[in-house]
C-alpha positions in Angstrom: -4.3 3.6 -10.5 -6.2 3.6 -13.7 -4.4 3.3 -17.0 -5.2 4.9 -20.4 -6.1 3.0 -23.5 -2.9 1.6 -25.2 -0.8 2.8 -22.3 1.8 0.1 -22.8 2.5 1.1 -26.4 2.6 4.8 -25.4 5.0 4.4 -22.5 7.4 2.1 -24.4 7.6 4.6 -27.3 8.2 7.4 -24.8 11.1 5.5 -23.2 12.7 4.7 -26.5 12.5 8.2 -27.7 15.0 9.3 -25.1 17.7 7.2 -26.9 19.0 6.5 -23.5 19.4 2.9 -22.2 19.7 4.3 -18.7 16.5 6.4 -18.8 14.0 6.0 -16.0 10.6 7.7 -16.5 9.2 8.7 -13.1 6.9 11.2 -11.6 4.1 11.8 -9.0 0.8 11.0 -10.7 -2.1 13.3 -11.5 -5.4 12.6 -9.7 -7.8 10.4 -11.7 -10.6 12.9 -11.3 -11.2 14.5 -14.7 -8.3 12.7 -16.3 -9.7 9.9 -18.5 -12.8 9.8 -20.7 -15.3 6.9 -21.0 -13.2 5.4 -23.8 -10.0 5.3 -21.8 -8.4 8.2 -23.4 -6.5 10.9 -21.4 -8.2 14.3 -21.0 -4.9 15.8 -19.8 -2.2 17.7 -21.8 -0.1 18.4 -18.7 2.1 16.2 -16.5 4.0 16.6 -13.2 7.8 16.9 -13.2 10.1 16.0 -10.2 12.1 19.1 -9.2 10.9 20.2 -5.8 12.5 18.9 -2.6 13.6 20.1 0.8 14.9 18.9 4.2 12.4 17.6 6.7 13.0 16.8 10.4 12.7 13.1 11.2 12.7 11.2 14.4 16.4 11.7 15.0 17.7 13.5 12.0 16.9 15.5 8.8 16.3 14.0 5.4 15.3 15.1 2.0 11.6 14.8 1.1 9.9 15.7 -2.1 7.1 18.2 -1.9 4.2 18.8 -4.3 5.5 18.9 -7.8 4.6 21.4 -10.6 2.3 20.2 -13.3 2.2 21.9 -16.7 2.4 21.2 -20.4 5.9 19.9 -21.3 8.4 22.4 -22.6 10.3 19.6 -24.4 8.4 18.0 -27.3 9.0 14.6 -28.8 10.7 13.1 -25.7 10.3 12.8 -22.0 12.0 15.6 -20.1 15.1 15.3 -17.9 14.7 15.9 -14.2 16.8 15.4 -11.1 14.6 13.1 -8.9 13.0 9.7 -8.9 9.4 9.1 -7.6 8.2 5.9 -6.0 4.7 6.2 -7.3 5.5 5.7 -10.9 8.7 4.3 -12.4 9.2 2.9 -15.9 12.6 1.7 -17.4 14.5 -1.2 -18.8 14.3 -4.1 -16.4 17.9 -3.8 -15.3 17.0 -0.8 -13.2 15.3 -2.9 -10.6 18.1 -5.4 -10.7 20.9 -2.8 -10.3 19.0 -0.6 -7.8 17.0 -3.0 -5.6 15.1 -1.9 -2.5 17.4 -2.2 0.5 16.0 -5.0 2.7 17.8 -3.5 5.7 15.8 -0.3 5.6 12.8 -1.6 7.6 10.0 0.7 8.6 11.1 3.4 6.1 8.6 5.4 4.2 10.0 8.9 3.9 13.5 8.6 2.5 12.8 5.7 0.2 12.8 7.9 -2.9 16.2 9.4 -2.0 17.7 6.0 -1.5 16.6 4.7 -4.9 17.2 7.9 -6.7 20.7 8.7 -5.5 21.9 5.2 -5.7 20.5 5.0 -9.2 22.3 8.2 -10.1 25.6 6.7 -9.0 25.1 3.7 -11.1 24.4 5.9 -14.2 20.7 6.2 -14.5 19.0 9.4 -15.6 15.4 10.3 -14.6 12.8 11.8 -16.9 9.3 13.1 -16.5 7.1 11.4 -19.1 5.8 13.6 -21.9 2.3 12.2 -21.5 0.7 10.6 -18.6 -0.4 7.0 -19.2 -2.0 6.4 -15.8 -3.6 8.3 -13.0 -3.8 7.9 -9.3 -6.8 7.4 -7.0 -5.8 9.7 -4.1 -7.4 9.3 -0.6 -9.6 12.3 -1.1 -13.4 12.9 -1.7 -15.2 9.7 -2.5 -12.0 7.7 -2.6 -11.1 8.5 1.0 -13.3 5.9 2.7 -12.2 3.0 0.4 -8.5 4.0 0.6 -8.5 4.0 4.4 -9.4 0.3 4.4 -6.0 -0.5 2.8 -3.4 -1.7 5.4 -0.6 0.7 6.2 3.0 -0.1 7.1 2.8 2.0 10.3 0.3 -0.5 11.7 3.4 -2.6 12.5 5.2 0.3 14.3 4.8 -1.3 17.8 6.1 -4.6 16.6 9.3 -3.0 15.2 9.6 -0.1 17.7 12.8 1.9 17.1 13.8 0.0 13.9 13.1 2.9 11.7 15.7 5.1 13.4 18.6 2.7 12.7 17.3 2.1 9.1 17.3 5.8 8.4 20.9 6.1 9.6 21.8 3.4 7.1 19.8 5.0 4.3 21.4 8.3 4.8 24.9 6.8 5.4 24.9 4.8 2.2 24.2 7.9 0.1 26.6 10.1 2.1 23.9 12.4 3.3 24.7 12.3 7.0 28.4 13.1 7.3 27.9 14.1 10.9 27.1 10.5 11.9 29.9 8.1 12.4 29.9 5.1 9.9 30.3 2.9 13.0 26.7 3.9 14.0 24.9 2.2 11.2 24.6 -1.3 9.6 26.8 -2.0 6.6 25.5 -5.5 5.8 25.4 -6.3 2.1 26.3 -2.7 1.2 27.9 -4.0 -2.0 24.4 -5.1 -3.1 22.4 -2.2 -1.7 25.0 0.5 -2.0 26.4 2.9 -4.6 27.6 2.5 -8.1 30.9 3.5 -9.6 29.8 5.8 -12.5 29.0 8.9 -10.4 29.3 10.0 -6.8 26.5 11.2 -4.5 28.6 14.3 -4.0 28.3 15.1 -7.7 24.6 14.9 -7.4 24.5 17.2 -4.4 26.9 19.7 -6.0 25.0 19.8 -9.3 21.6 20.4 -7.8 22.4 22.6 -4.9 22.1 20.3 -1.9 24.2 21.0 1.2 24.4 17.8 3.3 26.3 19.6 6.1 24.0 22.6 6.6 20.9 20.5 5.6 19.7 23.1 3.1 18.7 23.1 -0.6 18.9 25.8 -3.2 15.3 26.8 -3.9 13.7 27.5 -7.3 15.4 24.5 -8.9 12.1 23.9 -10.7 12.7 27.0 -12.8 15.8 25.3 -14.3 14.1 22.0 -14.7 10.6 23.0 -15.9 12.0 25.5 -18.5 13.8 22.6 -20.3 17.2 24.2 -19.7 18.4 21.1 -17.7 17.2 18.8 -20.5 18.8 20.9 -23.3 22.1 21.3 -21.5 22.6 17.8 -20.1 21.3 15.7 -23.0 24.0 17.3 -25.2 26.5 15.0 -23.5 24.5 11.8 -23.7 27.1 9.1 -24.3 27.2 8.0 -28.0 26.4 4.4 -27.0 23.3 5.6 -25.2 24.5 4.5 -21.8 23.5 7.6 -19.8 24.5 11.2 -19.6 28.2 11.8 -19.1 28.3 14.1 -16.1 32.1 14.4 -16.3 31.4 16.8 -19.2 28.9 18.9 -17.1 30.3 21.8 -15.2 26.9 23.2 -14.3 26.1 23.8 -10.6 22.7 25.1 -9.6 22.6 28.3 -7.5 19.3 30.0 -6.8 19.2 33.2 -8.8 16.5 34.6 -6.6 18.9 34.7 -3.6 21.0 37.4 -5.3 17.9 39.5 -5.6 17.3 39.4 -1.8 14.2 37.3 -2.1 
């Protein structure tokens, strides 16, 4: 990644402008190409926002995976914009986030699924995810002239033979912890240190699924969630019930449940 000039001052001010102690700024990053001038200033007035996800077939089950995310000028001005999901490539928050939502050391050989584990566990502890209003860093993707250099970097799957089959058990645990695989018996996955790597007591995973249109039984999602998120409607409706002490959004006061309006039009 390459960071913009004075990125640290910028990102701290963005985080503080949420007035939310439980805010986590997170998104997939824009490509570095055409993004920063020779003085280190950003050339972009757009940023990606996390709202697009769907089920994908894994080795032995289905799991949620984020797709490509829409990028546009923010519809909310003066603050980062509320979104449902967390992205592994970029995450900025108060330090207690990484203490309260640590990576699960029992999820070996997991790549896809990592973001759902952290994001949903974080949601249950009371964290709220936001797209930054301005990008302060950009990613060097493995494309064009970067491809050759990037391919020299070691990858986790180079160890797949050494840990053959470990990823299947790890994915059962990942999905089990966040209540995403009700068809699998709890006896079929490892519960070690679940108090450390498990859920919080502020919200439930079921509340997350109900709010954002995820059916963990049928393995389907409501499409076009991005319309609700990108428009700023999610931000405007949900931030109204930010707790007075700034300790996160009070979802007990949110009755909203996303249903795809396009389905009713036969599309």
